[in-house]
C-alpha positions in Angstrom: 0.0 0.0 0.0 1.4 3.4 -1.0 0.7 6.1 1.6 0.9 9.9 1.1 2.0 12.0 4.1 1.7 15.9 4.1 2.4 18.4 6.8 6.0 17.1 7.5 8.5 19.4 9.0 11.1 20.8 6.6 14.0 19.1 8.5 12.7 15.5 8.2 14.5 12.9 6.1 13.8 9.4 4.8 15.1 7.7 8.0 12.8 9.9 10.2 9.8 9.0 8.1 10.7 5.3 8.2 11.0 5.5 12.0 7.6 7.2 12.3 5.8 4.4 10.5 8.0 1.4 11.6 5.7 0.5 14.6 2.9 -0.2 12.1 4.6 -3.0 10.1 7.0 -3.8 7.3 8.0 -0.7 5.3 9.1 -1.3 1.7 10.3 2.3 1.2 10.1 5.7 2.8 10.7 8.8 0.7 10.6 12.4 1.7 10.3 14.7 -1.3 13.2 17.1 -1.3 13.6 20.5 -3.0 16.3 20.2 -5.6 17.7 23.7 -5.0 17.7 23.9 -1.2 18.0 20.2 -0.4 15.4 20.4 2.3 12.1 18.6 2.6 9.1 20.0 0.7 6.9 19.0 3.5 5.5 15.8 2.1 6.5 12.2 1.3 5.5 8.6 0.6 5.6 5.3 2.5 5.2 2.0 0.8 3.9 -0.7 3.3 3.9 -4.4 2.4 0.6 -5.2 4.3 -2.5 -3.3 3.4 -4.2 -3.8 6.8 -1.1 -2.4 8.6 -1.0 0.5 6.1 -4.6 1.3 6.9 -3.9 1.2 10.6 -1.0 3.7 10.1 -3.3 6.0 8.2 -6.1 5.8 10.8 -3.7 6.4 13.7 -1.4 9.1 12.1 -3.9 11.2 10.1 -4.4 14.4 12.1 -1.6 13.4 14.6 1.0 15.9 15.7 4.6 15.2 14.7 7.4 17.7 15.4 4.8 20.4 16.1 3.0 19.9 12.8 -0.3 18.2 12.1 0.1 15.3 9.6 -2.3 14.6 6.8 -2.0 10.9 6.0 -4.0 9.1 3.2 -3.8 6.5 0.5 -1.6 7.8 -2.3 -3.4 8.4 -5.6 -1.6 7.6 -8.8 -0.1 10.6 -10.6 -2.1 11.7 -13.6 -0.4 12.4 -16.8 -1.0 15.8 -18.4 -0.7 16.2 -22.1 1.1 19.3 -23.4 -2.3 20.4 -24.9 -4.0 20.4 -21.5 -1.1 22.4 -19.9 -1.3 25.0 -22.7 -5.0 24.9 -23.4 -5.6 28.6 -22.7 -2.4 29.8 -24.3 -2.4 27.9 -27.6 -4.0 30.5 -29.8 -3.8 34.2 -30.1 -7.2 35.8 -30.1 -7.7 39.0 -32.2 
């Protein structure tokens, strides 16, 4: 189960995120999304848990919880949607006279 976590502090790293979820079961991966320019957390990340029931327990327990003085928002991660170049430029494609 892939889990999305928002509301993370900007000082958190992958190991911290792994530790936060470790009590809920086996973690396949823990990834904090980092800003390329500053190298600090963007405030969100993803956890992949092997067992769906354990993942749901983690979501239920940690959604709305306080961690490092921040309120977490924890949910099932949704697949990223692809945007075509047409959709991204829909309003700018043509000049209007």
